[in-house]
mmCIF file as Biopython writes it, N, C-alpha, C and O atoms, coordinates in Angstrom:
data_model
#
loop_
_atom_site.group_PDB
_atom_site.id
_atom_site.type_symbol
_atom_site.label_atom_id
_atom_site.label_alt_id
_atom_site.label_comp_id
_atom_site.label_asym_id
_atom_site.label_entity_id
_atom_site.label_seq_id
_atom_site.pdbx_PDB_ins_code
_atom_site.Cartn_x
_atom_site.Cartn_y
_atom_site.Cartn_z
_atom_site.occupancy
_atom_site.B_iso_or_equiv
_atom_site.auth_seq_id
_atom_site.auth_asym_id
_atom_site.pdbx_PDB_model_num
ATOM 1   N N  . MET A ? 1  ? -1.041  9.948   22.265 1.0 0.0 1  A 1 
ATOM 2   C CA . MET A ? 1  ? -0.610  8.291   21.806 1.0 0.0 1  A 1 
ATOM 3   C C  . MET A ? 1  ? -1.272  8.596   19.866 1.0 0.0 1  A 1 
ATOM 4   O O  . MET A ? 1  ? -2.402  8.823   19.434 1.0 0.0 1  A 1 
ATOM 5   N N  . ASN A ? 2  ? -0.174  8.477   19.301 1.0 0.0 2  A 1 
ATOM 6   C CA . ASN A ? 2  ? -0.030  8.567   18.015 1.0 0.0 2  A 1 
ATOM 7   C C  . ASN A ? 2  ? -1.234  7.592   17.404 1.0 0.0 2  A 1 
ATOM 8   O O  . ASN A ? 2  ? -1.514  6.539   17.976 1.0 0.0 2  A 1 
ATOM 9   N N  . LYS A ? 3  ? -2.054  8.106   15.966 1.0 0.0 3  A 1 
ATOM 10  C CA . LYS A ? 3  ? -2.946  7.554   15.670 1.0 0.0 3  A 1 
ATOM 11  C C  . LYS A ? 3  ? -2.618  6.294   14.996 1.0 0.0 3  A 1 
ATOM 12  O O  . LYS A ? 3  ? -3.446  5.388   14.898 1.0 0.0 3  A 1 
ATOM 13  N N  . LEU A ? 4  ? -1.423  6.218   14.526 1.0 0.0 4  A 1 
ATOM 14  C CA . LEU A ? 4  ? -0.609  4.549   14.205 1.0 0.0 4  A 1 
ATOM 15  C C  . LEU A ? 4  ? -0.853  3.763   14.873 1.0 0.0 4  A 1 
ATOM 16  O O  . LEU A ? 4  ? -1.276  2.638   14.610 1.0 0.0 4  A 1 
ATOM 17  N N  . GLU A ? 5  ? -0.560  4.359   16.122 1.0 0.0 5  A 1 
ATOM 18  C CA . GLU A ? 5  ? -0.147  2.989   17.420 1.0 0.0 5  A 1 
ATOM 19  C C  . GLU A ? 5  ? -1.712  2.411   17.568 1.0 0.0 5  A 1 
ATOM 20  O O  . GLU A ? 5  ? -1.899  1.195   17.567 1.0 0.0 5  A 1 
ATOM 21  N N  . THR A ? 6  ? -2.678  3.229   17.678 1.0 0.0 6  A 1 
ATOM 22  C CA . THR A ? 6  ? -3.758  2.309   17.719 1.0 0.0 6  A 1 
ATOM 23  C C  . THR A ? 6  ? -4.584  1.744   16.499 1.0 0.0 6  A 1 
ATOM 24  O O  . THR A ? 6  ? -5.800  1.564   16.565 1.0 0.0 6  A 1 
ATOM 25  N N  . LYS A ? 7  ? -4.055  1.560   15.723 1.0 0.0 7  A 1 
ATOM 26  C CA . LYS A ? 7  ? -4.593  0.583   14.118 1.0 0.0 7  A 1 
ATOM 27  C C  . LYS A ? 7  ? -5.453  0.968   13.458 1.0 0.0 7  A 1 
ATOM 28  O O  . LYS A ? 7  ? -6.450  0.283   13.229 1.0 0.0 7  A 1 
ATOM 29  N N  . GLN A ? 8  ? -5.296  2.014   13.049 1.0 0.0 8  A 1 
ATOM 30  C CA . GLN A ? 8  ? -6.501  2.956   12.277 1.0 0.0 8  A 1 
ATOM 31  C C  . GLN A ? 8  ? -6.552  1.900   10.982 1.0 0.0 8  A 1 
ATOM 32  O O  . GLN A ? 8  ? -5.611  1.255   10.521 1.0 0.0 8  A 1 
ATOM 33  N N  . THR A ? 9  ? -7.823  1.924   10.578 1.0 0.0 9  A 1 
ATOM 34  C CA . THR A ? 9  ? -8.042  1.358   9.064  1.0 0.0 9  A 1 
ATOM 35  C C  . THR A ? 9  ? -7.739  2.311   8.291  1.0 0.0 9  A 1 
ATOM 36  O O  . THR A ? 9  ? -7.634  3.523   8.478  1.0 0.0 9  A 1 
ATOM 37  N N  . PHE A ? 10 ? -7.542  1.344   6.975  1.0 0.0 10 A 1 
ATOM 38  C CA . PHE A ? 10 ? -6.905  1.694   5.770  1.0 0.0 10 A 1 
ATOM 39  C C  . PHE A ? 10 ? -7.783  3.256   5.432  1.0 0.0 10 A 1 
ATOM 40  O O  . PHE A ? 10 ? -7.051  4.143   4.993  1.0 0.0 10 A 1 
ATOM 41  N N  . GLU A ? 11 ? -8.778  3.498   5.552  1.0 0.0 11 A 1 
ATOM 42  C CA . GLU A ? 11 ? -9.464  4.113   5.064  1.0 0.0 11 A 1 
ATOM 43  C C  . GLU A ? 11 ? -8.866  5.378   5.874  1.0 0.0 11 A 1 
ATOM 44  O O  . GLU A ? 11 ? -8.431  6.345   5.249  1.0 0.0 11 A 1 
ATOM 45  N N  . GLN A ? 12 ? -8.860  5.342   7.191  1.0 0.0 12 A 1 
ATOM 46  C CA . GLN A ? 12 ? -8.963  6.420   8.285  1.0 0.0 12 A 1 
ATOM 47  C C  . GLN A ? 12 ? -7.058  7.115   7.857  1.0 0.0 12 A 1 
ATOM 48  O O  . GLN A ? 12 ? -6.664  8.218   7.479  1.0 0.0 12 A 1 
ATOM 49  N N  . ALA A ? 13 ? -6.585  6.259   8.060  1.0 0.0 13 A 1 
ATOM 50  C CA . ALA A ? 13 ? -4.770  6.494   7.439  1.0 0.0 13 A 1 
ATOM 51  C C  . ALA A ? 13 ? -5.043  7.133   6.369  1.0 0.0 13 A 1 
ATOM 52  O O  . ALA A ? 13 ? -4.310  8.120   6.317  1.0 0.0 13 A 1 
ATOM 53  N N  . LEU A ? 14 ? -5.751  7.070   5.455  1.0 0.0 14 A 1 
ATOM 54  C CA . LEU A ? 14 ? -5.746  7.685   3.824  1.0 0.0 14 A 1 
ATOM 55  C C  . LEU A ? 14 ? -6.239  8.828   4.004  1.0 0.0 14 A 1 
ATOM 56  O O  . LEU A ? 14 ? -5.599  9.757   3.511  1.0 0.0 14 A 1 
ATOM 57  N N  . GLY A ? 15 ? -7.425  9.137   4.699  1.0 0.0 15 A 1 
ATOM 58  C CA . GLY A ? 15 ? -7.797  10.485  4.766  1.0 0.0 15 A 1 
ATOM 59  C C  . GLY A ? 15 ? -6.830  11.350  5.986  1.0 0.0 15 A 1 
ATOM 60  O O  . GLY A ? 15 ? -6.516  12.540  5.952  1.0 0.0 15 A 1 
ATOM 61  N N  . ASP A ? 16 ? -6.585  10.616  6.748  1.0 0.0 16 A 1 
ATOM 62  C CA . ASP A ? 16 ? -5.452  11.464  7.515  1.0 0.0 16 A 1 
ATOM 63  C C  . ASP A ? 16 ? -4.373  12.141  6.564  1.0 0.0 16 A 1 
ATOM 64  O O  . ASP A ? 16 ? -4.161  13.354  6.583  1.0 0.0 16 A 1 
ATOM 65  N N  . LEU A ? 17 ? -3.695  11.227  5.711  1.0 0.0 17 A 1 
ATOM 66  C CA . LEU A ? 17 ? -2.801  11.601  4.518  1.0 0.0 17 A 1 
ATOM 67  C C  . LEU A ? 17 ? -3.435  12.663  3.930  1.0 0.0 17 A 1 
ATOM 68  O O  . LEU A ? 17 ? -2.831  13.733  3.863  1.0 0.0 17 A 1 
ATOM 69  N N  . GLU A ? 18 ? -4.608  12.554  3.468  1.0 0.0 18 A 1 
ATOM 70  C CA . GLU A ? 18 ? -5.357  13.611  2.470  1.0 0.0 18 A 1 
ATOM 71  C C  . GLU A ? 18 ? -5.298  14.810  3.186  1.0 0.0 18 A 1 
ATOM 72  O O  . GLU A ? 18 ? -4.764  15.819  2.724  1.0 0.0 18 A 1 
ATOM 73  N N  . LYS A ? 19 ? -5.949  14.739  4.564  1.0 0.0 19 A 1 
ATOM 74  C CA . LYS A ? 19 ? -5.337  16.191  5.294  1.0 0.0 19 A 1 
ATOM 75  C C  . LYS A ? 19 ? -4.483  16.892  5.153  1.0 0.0 19 A 1 
ATOM 76  O O  . LYS A ? 19 ? -4.494  18.064  4.776  1.0 0.0 19 A 1 
ATOM 77  N N  . ILE A ? 20 ? -3.326  15.988  5.558  1.0 0.0 20 A 1 
ATOM 78  C CA . ILE A ? 20 ? -2.048  16.677  5.664  1.0 0.0 20 A 1 
ATOM 79  C C  . ILE A ? 20 ? -1.847  17.128  4.342  1.0 0.0 20 A 1 
ATOM 80  O O  . ILE A ? 20 ? -2.233  18.253  4.022  1.0 0.0 20 A 1 
ATOM 81  N N  . VAL A ? 21 ? -1.235  16.310  3.465  1.0 0.0 21 A 1 
ATOM 82  C CA . VAL A ? 21 ? -1.234  17.197  1.889  1.0 0.0 21 A 1 
ATOM 83  C C  . VAL A ? 21 ? -2.407  18.186  1.714  1.0 0.0 21 A 1 
ATOM 84  O O  . VAL A ? 21 ? -2.097  19.247  1.173  1.0 0.0 21 A 1 
ATOM 85  N N  . THR A ? 22 ? -3.414  18.063  1.996  1.0 0.0 22 A 1 
ATOM 86  C CA . THR A ? 22 ? -4.255  19.793  2.211  1.0 0.0 22 A 1 
ATOM 87  C C  . THR A ? 22 ? -3.322  20.604  2.757  1.0 0.0 22 A 1 
ATOM 88  O O  . THR A ? 22 ? -2.853  21.585  2.181  1.0 0.0 22 A 1 
ATOM 89  N N  . GLU A ? 23 ? -2.975  20.168  4.056  1.0 0.0 23 A 1 
ATOM 90  C CA . GLU A ? 23 ? -2.683  21.614  4.846  1.0 0.0 23 A 1 
ATOM 91  C C  . GLU A ? 23 ? -1.487  22.238  4.359  1.0 0.0 23 A 1 
ATOM 92  O O  . GLU A ? 23 ? -1.339  23.455  4.251  1.0 0.0 23 A 1 
ATOM 93  N N  . VAL A ? 24 ? -0.266  20.975  3.940  1.0 0.0 24 A 1 
ATOM 94  C CA . VAL A ? 24 ? 0.708   21.652  3.518  1.0 0.0 24 A 1 
ATOM 95  C C  . VAL A ? 24 ? 0.934   22.484  2.137  1.0 0.0 24 A 1 
ATOM 96  O O  . VAL A ? 24 ? 1.737   23.361  1.821  1.0 0.0 24 A 1 
ATOM 97  N N  . GLU A ? 25 ? -0.263  21.742  1.367  1.0 0.0 25 A 1 
ATOM 98  C CA . GLU A ? 25 ? -0.188  22.879  0.106  1.0 0.0 25 A 1 
ATOM 99  C C  . GLU A ? 25 ? -1.016  24.190  0.157  1.0 0.0 25 A 1 
ATOM 100 O O  . GLU A ? 25 ? -0.952  25.023  -0.747 1.0 0.0 25 A 1 
ATOM 101 N N  . GLN A ? 26 ? -1.699  24.315  1.117  1.0 0.0 26 A 1 
ATOM 102 C CA . GLN A ? 26 ? -2.448  25.623  1.056  1.0 0.0 26 A 1 
ATOM 103 C C  . GLN A ? 26 ? -1.668  26.478  1.665  1.0 0.0 26 A 1 
ATOM 104 O O  . GLN A ? 26 ? -2.138  27.597  1.874  1.0 0.0 26 A 1 
ATOM 105 N N  . GLY A ? 27 ? -0.534  26.235  2.028  1.0 0.0 27 A 1 
ATOM 106 C CA . GLY A ? 27 ? 0.991   26.660  2.737  1.0 0.0 27 A 1 
ATOM 107 C C  . GLY A ? 27 ? 0.530   28.018  3.616  1.0 0.0 27 A 1 
ATOM 108 O O  . GLY A ? 27 ? 0.852   29.200  3.496  1.0 0.0 27 A 1 
ATOM 109 N N  . LYS A ? 28 ? -0.216  27.441  4.395  1.0 0.0 28 A 1 
ATOM 110 C CA . LYS A ? 28 ? -1.316  28.346  5.843  1.0 0.0 28 A 1 
ATOM 111 C C  . LYS A ? 28 ? -0.216  27.977  6.776  1.0 0.0 28 A 1 
ATOM 112 O O  . LYS A ? 28 ? -0.327  28.863  7.624  1.0 0.0 28 A 1 
ATOM 113 N N  . ILE A ? 29 ? 0.659   27.313  7.106  1.0 0.0 29 A 1 
ATOM 114 C CA . ILE A ? 29 ? 1.537   26.257  8.164  1.0 0.0 29 A 1 
ATOM 115 C C  . ILE A ? 29 ? 3.033   26.975  7.927  1.0 0.0 29 A 1 
ATOM 116 O O  . ILE A ? 29 ? 3.387   27.590  6.921  1.0 0.0 29 A 1 
ATOM 117 N N  . GLY A ? 30 ? 3.859   26.703  9.227  1.0 0.0 30 A 1 
ATOM 118 C CA . GLY A ? 30 ? 5.230   27.130  8.911  1.0 0.0 30 A 1 
ATOM 119 C C  . GLY A ? 30 ? 5.896   26.138  8.539  1.0 0.0 30 A 1 
ATOM 120 O O  . GLY A ? 30 ? 5.259   25.142  8.194  1.0 0.0 30 A 1 
ATOM 121 N N  . LEU A ? 31 ? 7.229   26.109  8.501  1.0 0.0 31 A 1 
ATOM 122 C CA . LEU A ? 31 ? 8.600   25.391  7.887  1.0 0.0 31 A 1 
ATOM 123 C C  . LEU A ? 31 ? 8.459   24.404  8.858  1.0 0.0 31 A 1 
ATOM 124 O O  . LEU A ? 31 ? 8.566   23.294  8.335  1.0 0.0 31 A 1 
ATOM 125 N N  . GLU A ? 32 ? 8.308   24.364  9.787  1.0 0.0 32 A 1 
ATOM 126 C CA . GLU A ? 32 ? 8.838   23.269  10.572 1.0 0.0 32 A 1 
ATOM 127 C C  . GLU A ? 32 ? 7.760   22.269  10.745 1.0 0.0 32 A 1 
ATOM 128 O O  . GLU A ? 32 ? 7.864   21.043  10.689 1.0 0.0 32 A 1 
ATOM 129 N N  . GLU A ? 33 ? 6.592   23.067  10.990 1.0 0.0 33 A 1 
ATOM 130 C CA . GLU A ? 33 ? 5.286   22.551  10.845 1.0 0.0 33 A 1 
ATOM 131 C C  . GLU A ? 33 ? 4.875   21.471  9.726  1.0 0.0 33 A 1 
ATOM 132 O O  . GLU A ? 33 ? 4.303   20.398  9.917  1.0 0.0 33 A 1 
ATOM 133 N N  . SER A ? 34 ? 5.375   22.108  8.329  1.0 0.0 34 A 1 
ATOM 134 C CA . SER A ? 34 ? 5.703   21.405  7.124  1.0 0.0 34 A 1 
ATOM 135 C C  . SER A ? 34 ? 6.187   20.365  7.419  1.0 0.0 34 A 1 
ATOM 136 O O  . SER A ? 34 ? 5.778   19.380  6.804  1.0 0.0 34 A 1 
ATOM 137 N N  . ILE A ? 35 ? 7.141   20.199  8.371  1.0 0.0 35 A 1 
ATOM 138 C CA . ILE A ? 35 ? 8.327   19.608  8.491  1.0 0.0 35 A 1 
ATOM 139 C C  . ILE A ? 35 ? 7.859   18.182  9.419  1.0 0.0 35 A 1 
ATOM 140 O O  . ILE A ? 35 ? 8.629   17.228  9.310  1.0 0.0 35 A 1 
ATOM 141 N N  . GLU A ? 36 ? 6.985   18.052  10.064 1.0 0.0 36 A 1 
ATOM 142 C CA . GLU A ? 36 ? 6.376   17.636  11.085 1.0 0.0 36 A 1 
ATOM 143 C C  . GLU A ? 36 ? 5.285   16.935  10.173 1.0 0.0 36 A 1 
ATOM 144 O O  . GLU A ? 36 ? 5.000   15.739  10.223 1.0 0.0 36 A 1 
ATOM 145 N N  . LYS A ? 37 ? 4.726   17.876  9.338  1.0 0.0 37 A 1 
ATOM 146 C CA . LYS A ? 37 ? 3.461   16.719  8.745  1.0 0.0 37 A 1 
ATOM 147 C C  . LYS A ? 37 ? 3.894   16.194  7.937  1.0 0.0 37 A 1 
ATOM 148 O O  . LYS A ? 37 ? 3.323   15.121  7.743  1.0 0.0 37 A 1 
ATOM 149 N N  . TYR A ? 38 ? 5.260   16.533  6.816  1.0 0.0 38 A 1 
ATOM 150 C CA . TYR A ? 38 ? 5.794   15.457  6.098  1.0 0.0 38 A 1 
ATOM 151 C C  . TYR A ? 38 ? 6.125   14.202  6.741  1.0 0.0 38 A 1 
ATOM 152 O O  . TYR A ? 38 ? 5.860   13.188  6.095  1.0 0.0 38 A 1 
ATOM 153 N N  . GLU A ? 39 ? 6.691   14.059  7.971  1.0 0.0 39 A 1 
ATOM 154 C CA . GLU A ? 39 ? 6.986   13.175  8.568  1.0 0.0 39 A 1 
ATOM 155 C C  . GLU A ? 39 ? 6.106   12.348  8.912  1.0 0.0 39 A 1 
ATOM 156 O O  . GLU A ? 39 ? 6.464   11.171  8.850  1.0 0.0 39 A 1 
ATOM 157 N N  . GLN A ? 40 ? 4.783   12.606  9.350  1.0 0.0 40 A 1 
ATOM 158 C CA . GLN A ? 40 ? 3.702   12.024  9.638  1.0 0.0 40 A 1 
ATOM 159 C C  . GLN A ? 40 ? 3.207   11.363  8.497  1.0 0.0 40 A 1 
ATOM 160 O O  . GLN A ? 40 ? 3.113   10.136  8.457  1.0 0.0 40 A 1 
ATOM 161 N N  . GLY A ? 41 ? 2.857   12.163  7.489  1.0 0.0 41 A 1 
ATOM 162 C CA . GLY A ? 41 ? 3.040   11.732  6.345  1.0 0.0 41 A 1 
ATOM 163 C C  . GLY A ? 41 ? 3.454   10.754  5.827  1.0 0.0 41 A 1 
ATOM 164 O O  . GLY A ? 41 ? 2.626   9.980   5.348  1.0 0.0 41 A 1 
ATOM 165 N N  . MET A ? 42 ? 4.821   10.453  5.740  1.0 0.0 42 A 1 
ATOM 166 C CA . MET A ? 42 ? 5.800   9.234   5.445  1.0 0.0 42 A 1 
ATOM 167 C C  . MET A ? 42 ? 5.408   8.549   6.042  1.0 0.0 42 A 1 
ATOM 168 O O  . MET A ? 42 ? 5.040   7.468   5.583  1.0 0.0 42 A 1 
ATOM 169 N N  . LYS A ? 43 ? 5.295   8.870   7.424  1.0 0.0 43 A 1 
ATOM 170 C CA . LYS A ? 43 ? 4.418   7.430   8.545  1.0 0.0 43 A 1 
ATOM 171 C C  . LYS A ? 43 ? 3.088   6.947   7.839  1.0 0.0 43 A 1 
ATOM 172 O O  . LYS A ? 43 ? 3.032   5.759   7.522  1.0 0.0 43 A 1 
ATOM 173 N N  . LEU A ? 44 ? 2.053   7.743   7.577  1.0 0.0 44 A 1 
ATOM 174 C CA . LEU A ? 44 ? 0.975   7.255   6.938  1.0 0.0 44 A 1 
ATOM 175 C C  . LEU A ? 44 ? 1.347   6.534   5.596  1.0 0.0 44 A 1 
ATOM 176 O O  . LEU A ? 44 ? 0.806   5.459   5.336  1.0 0.0 44 A 1 
ATOM 177 N N  . ILE A ? 45 ? 2.018   6.946   4.964  1.0 0.0 45 A 1 
ATOM 178 C CA . ILE A ? 45 ? 2.236   6.286   3.248  1.0 0.0 45 A 1 
ATOM 179 C C  . ILE A ? 45 ? 3.065   4.776   3.820  1.0 0.0 45 A 1 
ATOM 180 O O  . ILE A ? 45 ? 3.055   3.884   2.972  1.0 0.0 45 A 1 
ATOM 181 N N  . LYS A ? 46 ? 3.456   4.581   4.565  1.0 0.0 46 A 1 
ATOM 182 C CA . LYS A ? 46 ? 4.586   3.179   5.156  1.0 0.0 46 A 1 
ATOM 183 C C  . LYS A ? 46 ? 3.166   2.473   5.702  1.0 0.0 46 A 1 
ATOM 184 O O  . LYS A ? 46 ? 2.866   1.306   5.451  1.0 0.0 46 A 1 
ATOM 185 N N  . TYR A ? 47 ? 2.600   3.113   6.250  1.0 0.0 47 A 1 
ATOM 186 C CA . TYR A ? 47 ? 1.647   2.405   6.805  1.0 0.0 47 A 1 
ATOM 187 C C  . TYR A ? 47 ? 0.587   1.930   6.021  1.0 0.0 47 A 1 
ATOM 188 O O  . TYR A ? 47 ? 0.381   0.717   6.034  1.0 0.0 47 A 1 
ATOM 189 N N  . CYS A ? 48 ? -0.270  2.810   5.201  1.0 0.0 48 A 1 
ATOM 190 C CA . CYS A ? 48 ? -0.858  2.032   4.090  1.0 0.0 48 A 1 
ATOM 191 C C  . CYS A ? 48 ? -0.438  0.981   3.134  1.0 0.0 48 A 1 
ATOM 192 O O  . CYS A ? 48 ? -1.146  0.105   2.639  1.0 0.0 48 A 1 
ATOM 193 N N  . ARG A ? 49 ? 0.815   1.202   2.953  1.0 0.0 49 A 1 
ATOM 194 C CA . ARG A ? 49 ? 1.451   0.550   1.870  1.0 0.0 49 A 1 
ATOM 195 C C  . ARG A ? 49 ? 1.582   -1.133  2.352  1.0 0.0 49 A 1 
ATOM 196 O O  . ARG A ? 49 ? 1.298   -2.084  1.625  1.0 0.0 49 A 1 
ATOM 197 N N  . ALA A ? 50 ? 2.042   -1.208  3.642  1.0 0.0 50 A 1 
ATOM 198 C CA . ALA A ? 50 ? 1.859   -2.276  4.551  1.0 0.0 50 A 1 
ATOM 199 C C  . ALA A ? 50 ? 0.549   -2.990  4.483  1.0 0.0 50 A 1 
ATOM 200 O O  . ALA A ? 50 ? 0.465   -4.196  4.249  1.0 0.0 50 A 1 
ATOM 201 N N  . ILE A ? 51 ? -0.614  -2.091  4.727  1.0 0.0 51 A 1 
ATOM 202 C CA . ILE A ? 51 ? -2.095  -3.023  4.843  1.0 0.0 51 A 1 
ATOM 203 C C  . ILE A ? 51 ? -2.183  -3.416  3.445  1.0 0.0 51 A 1 
ATOM 204 O O  . ILE A ? 51 ? -2.674  -4.518  3.201  1.0 0.0 51 A 1 
ATOM 205 N N  . LEU A ? 52 ? -1.611  -2.369  2.091  1.0 0.0 52 A 1 
ATOM 206 C CA . LEU A ? 52 ? -1.975  -3.013  1.048  1.0 0.0 52 A 1 
ATOM 207 C C  . LEU A ? 52 ? -1.575  -4.246  0.248  1.0 0.0 52 A 1 
ATOM 208 O O  . LEU A ? 52 ? -2.146  -4.940  -0.594 1.0 0.0 52 A 1 
ATOM 209 N N  . GLU A ? 53 ? 0.007   -4.256  1.019  1.0 0.0 53 A 1 
ATOM 210 C CA . GLU A ? 53 ? 0.504   -5.603  0.915  1.0 0.0 53 A 1 
ATOM 211 C C  . GLU A ? 53 ? 0.224   -6.697  1.385  1.0 0.0 53 A 1 
ATOM 212 O O  . GLU A ? 53 ? 0.338   -7.745  0.750  1.0 0.0 53 A 1 
ATOM 213 N N  . GLN A ? 54 ? -0.242  -6.602  2.734  1.0 0.0 54 A 1 
ATOM 214 C CA . GLN A ? 54 ? -1.085  -7.735  3.311  1.0 0.0 54 A 1 
ATOM 215 C C  . GLN A ? 54 ? -2.141  -7.854  2.663  1.0 0.0 54 A 1 
ATOM 216 O O  . GLN A ? 54 ? -2.257  -9.079  2.696  1.0 0.0 54 A 1 
ATOM 217 N N  . ALA A ? 55 ? -3.142  -7.430  2.005  1.0 0.0 55 A 1 
ATOM 218 C CA . ALA A ? 55 ? -4.148  -7.588  1.405  1.0 0.0 55 A 1 
ATOM 219 C C  . ALA A ? 55 ? -3.806  -8.019  0.065  1.0 0.0 55 A 1 
ATOM 220 O O  . ALA A ? 55 ? -4.629  -8.802  -0.408 1.0 0.0 55 A 1 
ATOM 221 N N  . GLU A ? 56 ? -2.847  -7.735  -0.663 1.0 0.0 56 A 1 
ATOM 222 C CA . GLU A ? 56 ? -2.422  -8.067  -2.067 1.0 0.0 56 A 1 
ATOM 223 C C  . GLU A ? 56 ? -2.142  -9.765  -1.865 1.0 0.0 56 A 1 
ATOM 224 O O  . GLU A ? 56 ? -2.573  -10.584 -2.677 1.0 0.0 56 A 1 
ATOM 225 N N  . ARG A ? 57 ? -1.274  -10.180 -0.532 1.0 0.0 57 A 1 
ATOM 226 C CA . ARG A ? 57 ? -1.151  -11.442 -0.089 1.0 0.0 57 A 1 
ATOM 227 C C  . ARG A ? 57 ? -2.302  -12.286 0.043  1.0 0.0 57 A 1 
ATOM 228 O O  . ARG A ? 57 ? -2.374  -13.404 -0.466 1.0 0.0 57 A 1 
ATOM 229 N N  . ARG A ? 58 ? -3.098  -11.810 0.646  1.0 0.0 58 A 1 
ATOM 230 C CA . ARG A ? 58 ? -4.171  -12.012 0.942  1.0 0.0 58 A 1 
ATOM 231 C C  . ARG A ? 58 ? -5.166  -13.013 -0.320 1.0 0.0 58 A 1 
ATOM 232 O O  . ARG A ? 58 ? -5.684  -14.128 -0.383 1.0 0.0 58 A 1 
ATOM 233 N N  . ILE A ? 59 ? -4.984  -11.599 -1.324 1.0 0.0 59 A 1 
ATOM 234 C CA . ILE A ? 59 ? -5.928  -12.105 -2.734 1.0 0.0 59 A 1 
ATOM 235 C C  . ILE A ? 59 ? -5.605  -13.111 -3.191 1.0 0.0 59 A 1 
ATOM 236 O O  . ILE A ? 59 ? -6.387  -13.968 -3.604 1.0 0.0 59 A 1 
ATOM 237 N N  . GLU A ? 60 ? -3.703  -13.223 -3.201 1.0 0.0 60 A 1 
ATOM 238 C CA . GLU A ? 60 ? -2.900  -14.155 -4.301 1.0 0.0 60 A 1 
ATOM 239 C C  . GLU A ? 60 ? -3.876  -15.652 -3.397 1.0 0.0 60 A 1 
ATOM 240 O O  . GLU A ? 60 ? -4.761  -16.362 -3.876 1.0 0.0 60 A 1 
ATOM 241 N N  . THR A ? 61 ? -3.337  -15.685 -2.174 1.0 0.0 61 A 1 
ATOM 242 C CA . THR A ? 61 ? -3.894  -16.904 -1.441 1.0 0.0 61 A 1 
ATOM 243 C C  . THR A ? 61 ? -5.022  -17.594 -1.629 1.0 0.0 61 A 1 
ATOM 244 O O  . THR A ? 61 ? -5.194  -18.808 -1.740 1.0 0.0 61 A 1 
ATOM 245 N N  . ILE A ? 62 ? -5.955  -16.487 -1.660 1.0 0.0 62 A 1 
ATOM 246 C CA . ILE A ? 62 ? -7.454  -16.700 -1.568 1.0 0.0 62 A 1 
ATOM 247 C C  . ILE A ? 62 ? -7.653  -17.364 -3.314 1.0 0.0 62 A 1 
ATOM 248 O O  . ILE A ? 62 ? -8.421  -18.239 -3.713 1.0 0.0 62 A 1 
ATOM 249 N N  . SER A ? 63 ? -6.831  -16.705 -3.926 1.0 0.0 63 A 1 
ATOM 250 C CA . SER A ? 63 ? -6.761  -16.847 -5.510 1.0 0.0 63 A 1 
ATOM 251 C C  . SER A ? 63 ? -6.295  -18.498 -6.094 1.0 0.0 63 A 1 
ATOM 252 O O  . SER A ? 63 ? -6.836  -19.314 -6.840 1.0 0.0 63 A 1 
ATOM 253 N N  . LYS A ? 64 ? -4.734  -18.457 -5.146 1.0 0.0 64 A 1 
ATOM 254 C CA . LYS A ? 64 ? -4.385  -19.500 -5.547 1.0 0.0 64 A 1 
ATOM 255 C C  . LYS A ? 64 ? -5.713  -21.048 -4.998 1.0 0.0 64 A 1 
ATOM 256 O O  . LYS A ? 64 ? -6.248  -21.809 -5.804 1.0 0.0 64 A 1 
ATOM 257 N N  . ASP A ? 65 ? -5.922  -21.077 -3.305 1.0 0.0 65 A 1 
ATOM 258 C CA . ASP A ? 65 ? -7.060  -21.709 -3.310 1.0 0.0 65 A 1 
ATOM 259 C C  . ASP A ? 65 ? -8.233  -22.135 -4.223 1.0 0.0 65 A 1 
ATOM 260 O O  . ASP A ? 65 ? -8.711  -23.268 -4.275 1.0 0.0 65 A 1 
ATOM 261 N N  . ALA A ? 66 ? -8.569  -21.206 -4.837 1.0 0.0 66 A 1 
ATOM 262 C CA . ALA A ? 66 ? -10.155 -21.452 -5.396 1.0 0.0 66 A 1 
ATOM 263 C C  . ALA A ? 66 ? -9.459  -21.834 -6.724 1.0 0.0 66 A 1 
ATOM 264 O O  . ALA A ? 66 ? -10.352 -21.866 -7.571 1.0 0.0 66 A 1 
ATOM 265 N N  . GLN A ? 67 ? -8.209  -22.152 -7.318 1.0 0.0 67 A 1 
ATOM 266 C CA . GLN A ? 67 ? -8.161  -22.758 -8.502 1.0 0.0 67 A 1 
ATOM 267 C C  . GLN A ? 67 ? -7.285  -24.031 -7.997 1.0 0.0 67 A 1 
ATOM 268 O O  . GLN A ? 67 ? -7.218  -24.870 -8.894 1.0 0.0 67 A 1 
ATOM 269 N N  . ALA A ? 68 ? -6.722  -24.343 -7.031 1.0 0.0 68 A 1 
ATOM 270 C CA . ALA A ? 68 ? -6.390  -25.293 -6.773 1.0 0.0 68 A 1 
ATOM 271 C C  . ALA A ? 68 ? -8.118  -26.688 -6.713 1.0 0.0 68 A 1 
ATOM 272 O O  . ALA A ? 68 ? -8.172  -27.910 -6.572 1.0 0.0 68 A 1 
ATOM 273 N N  . LYS A ? 69 ? -8.852  -25.952 -6.844 1.0 0.0 69 A 1 
ATOM 274 C CA . LYS A ? 69 ? -10.423 -27.002 -6.547 1.0 0.0 69 A 1 
ATOM 275 C C  . LYS A ? 69 ? -10.744 -27.217 -7.831 1.0 0.0 69 A 1 
ATOM 276 O O  . LYS A ? 69 ? -11.739 -27.882 -8.116 1.0 0.0 69 A 1 
#
């Protein structure tokens, strides 16, 4: 099962993304695997952005509620 399907935390996803970047930058993997890693990385970026957007909306709601009081 794909890690993204298991709803990993933001920190776990970011750690996986950093690992992918390191592997690709080291150049020790072939072209096909690099492409697969790139695809995984893009999915992780999308996942992390979604988590950050959700957190931002939550913070905005909390701030608005605090100002209304």
